[in-house]
N, C-alpha and C positions, 0 to 999 in steps of 0.2 A: 599490449594488451586488448583484447576486447572489452567493451562497455556489457552492461547488464539492464537487464529490463525486471523490473518489479512490477506485477502484474496482480492488481485486486479485484474481485467480484464480490460485490456486499450485499446484504439484505439488513439494513437498518431496522433494529425491532425497537429500540429505545434511543429515540432523538436526543434526550439530553446528556446520558451516557455517553453517545458516540460521539458528540460533539465535543465533548472532553477529549477522549481519544483524539480527536482531527487536529485539535489546537496544540497540542502535544506533539503529535505526528509532524505537523507541518512547520515545527522547530527543530524536528531531531533530523529528518531526514537532508535537508541541506548539509549538515554538519559532517555528511559522510560521502557529500559530493553527489546526492541524489536532486534530482532537478525533474519536476512536475511535468509530465507532456501531456496528460491527459487527466482532467479529473472531473468528474461528473458531469459530462457534455450529455448532447445526444446523441443515441444509440439506437442501434435495430438487433433485437435477438433472433440471431438466426437457428441455433439449437443448442440444447442443454437446457440450466435453471437460468430463469432469469431474476438477476440480481441488478435492481436499478443503481447501484452505484458501482461506477467502475474507473479505477484510476490506475495511469501506468508512471511510472517514475524510473527515467534514467541514471544508472549509478556509473562511474568511472570504470568499474569492474563488478564481478562475480562476486569475490571476495567483500569490496567495500558496501554490498548489498547486505551480505551475508552477516557482518558486522554490524551494518547500523540495524538489522531485525535482532539481534541477539544480543546488542547493548543497554545497559541497565535503563537507559533514558527511553528507550522504545519500548522496553518492556513495561515500564510506568506507564505510557501512554496504552499499550495494548491492555492492561488490566481494565480498563473504561469499555473497551472493545468486546471482550469476552462474551458477556451475559448481554450486551446491546445490539449484536449482530450474527449474523449467518454469514462467514467470509470465507473464500477459496483465494491463498494466495501462493505466487510461485514467483520465483525470480530462474531467470534463465539469460544465459548468455547469447547476444547479439551475434548475427554473422559479421564477419571484418570484409 
């Protein structure tokens, strides 16, 4: 079964609320087998919208990433991010 990447591009508009999201999400994502491989490092914007916070997490499967996102715990975290950021988030299966 191929692993999957959770790729987020974020513009934070309320740092205090967004940090509440990040604190909870940091605990939830590993519970579903997720491991952060990129988290807010240096970057170069080549195309599209510039969003300074870039996060990539690897999950054991697309289903695990999906289950994490839809879990009660992650939805609680997301409640802090919704009004505190502009986000794009995609989960995509990796090639084997």
